PLY file of the C-alpha trace (Angstrom):
ply
format ascii 1.0
element vertex 86
property float x
property float y
property float z
element edge 85
property int vertex1
property int vertex2
end_header
-0.07 0.05 -0.04
2.63 2.72 1.03
4.90 1.22 -1.83
3.52 3.30 -4.65
3.63 6.70 -2.60
6.90 5.79 -1.46
7.97 5.28 -5.26
6.24 8.71 -6.37
7.91 10.67 -3.72
11.29 9.30 -4.71
10.71 9.89 -8.11
9.70 13.87 -7.56
12.89 14.22 -5.57
14.92 12.66 -8.32
13.42 14.54 -11.10
13.61 17.82 -9.16
17.39 17.23 -9.30
17.72 16.39 -13.00
18.91 18.75 -15.33
17.59 17.15 -18.51
14.17 17.22 -19.59
14.95 14.00 -21.52
16.03 12.03 -18.57
12.60 12.82 -16.76
10.77 11.61 -19.81
12.58 8.25 -19.56
12.14 7.87 -15.58
8.33 7.98 -16.50
8.31 5.84 -19.48
10.29 3.36 -16.88
8.18 3.64 -14.24
5.12 3.09 -16.26
6.66 0.00 -17.69
7.57 -1.27 -14.31
4.24 -0.80 -12.71
1.83 -2.49 -15.47
4.10 -5.49 -16.39
2.36 -7.57 -14.07
-0.81 -6.90 -16.02
0.71 -7.26 -19.33
2.09 -10.80 -18.19
-1.05 -11.75 -16.92
-2.78 -10.69 -20.22
-0.66 -13.11 -22.03
-2.00 -16.19 -20.60
-4.55 -18.59 -22.36
-8.00 -18.33 -21.29
-7.81 -22.03 -19.78
-5.34 -20.95 -17.09
-7.53 -17.84 -15.74
-10.35 -20.19 -15.70
-8.36 -22.45 -13.50
-7.40 -19.85 -11.57
-11.06 -18.83 -10.88
-11.91 -22.32 -9.86
-9.20 -22.49 -7.62
-9.93 -19.62 -5.81
-13.94 -20.24 -5.57
-13.12 -23.73 -4.18
-10.57 -22.24 -1.63
-8.30 -25.19 -2.54
-4.96 -23.18 -2.64
-4.67 -20.80 0.91
-1.85 -19.36 2.03
-0.69 -19.86 5.68
0.28 -17.32 8.12
3.07 -15.02 7.12
5.90 -15.24 9.47
8.19 -12.88 7.82
6.62 -9.75 9.57
9.03 -6.94 10.26
8.54 -7.31 14.26
9.10 -11.06 13.82
12.19 -10.70 11.86
13.73 -8.15 14.26
12.73 -10.40 17.23
14.66 -13.39 15.50
17.41 -11.01 14.61
18.09 -9.98 18.20
17.91 -13.71 19.36
20.18 -14.79 16.92
24.16 -14.89 18.07
26.52 -14.32 14.97
29.56 -14.73 16.97
30.59 -15.94 20.29
32.16 -13.04 21.53
0 1
1 2
2 3
3 4
4 5
5 6
6 7
7 8
8 9
9 10
10 11
11 12
12 13
13 14
14 15
15 16
16 17
17 18
18 19
19 20
20 21
21 22
22 23
23 24
24 25
25 26
26 27
27 28
28 29
29 30
30 31
31 32
32 33
33 34
34 35
35 36
36 37
37 38
38 39
39 40
40 41
41 42
42 43
43 44
44 45
45 46
46 47
47 48
48 49
49 50
50 51
51 52
52 53
53 54
54 55
55 56
56 57
57 58
58 59
59 60
60 61
61 62
62 63
63 64
64 65
65 66
66 67
67 68
68 69
69 70
70 71
71 72
72 73
73 74
74 75
75 76
76 77
77 78
78 79
79 80
80 81
81 82
82 83
83 84
84 85
């Protein structure tokens, strides 16, 4: 959720320091390509894959488990880990 906001803020800062207008255009073209690549990739799938994905979602056959990679848990794990015996 915050990723696009952070990306836009970074882009504004970078473009504010850029002297060449051409580089600003290239930056926006690159950003739009990156932000739409997933959609273009999915649209290239055959219809049978999309139908199977819809069926799997409806039947709830593929469920993701609890995410154990939250920042809080990662920091806790890092604090408990001893990297050396000093």
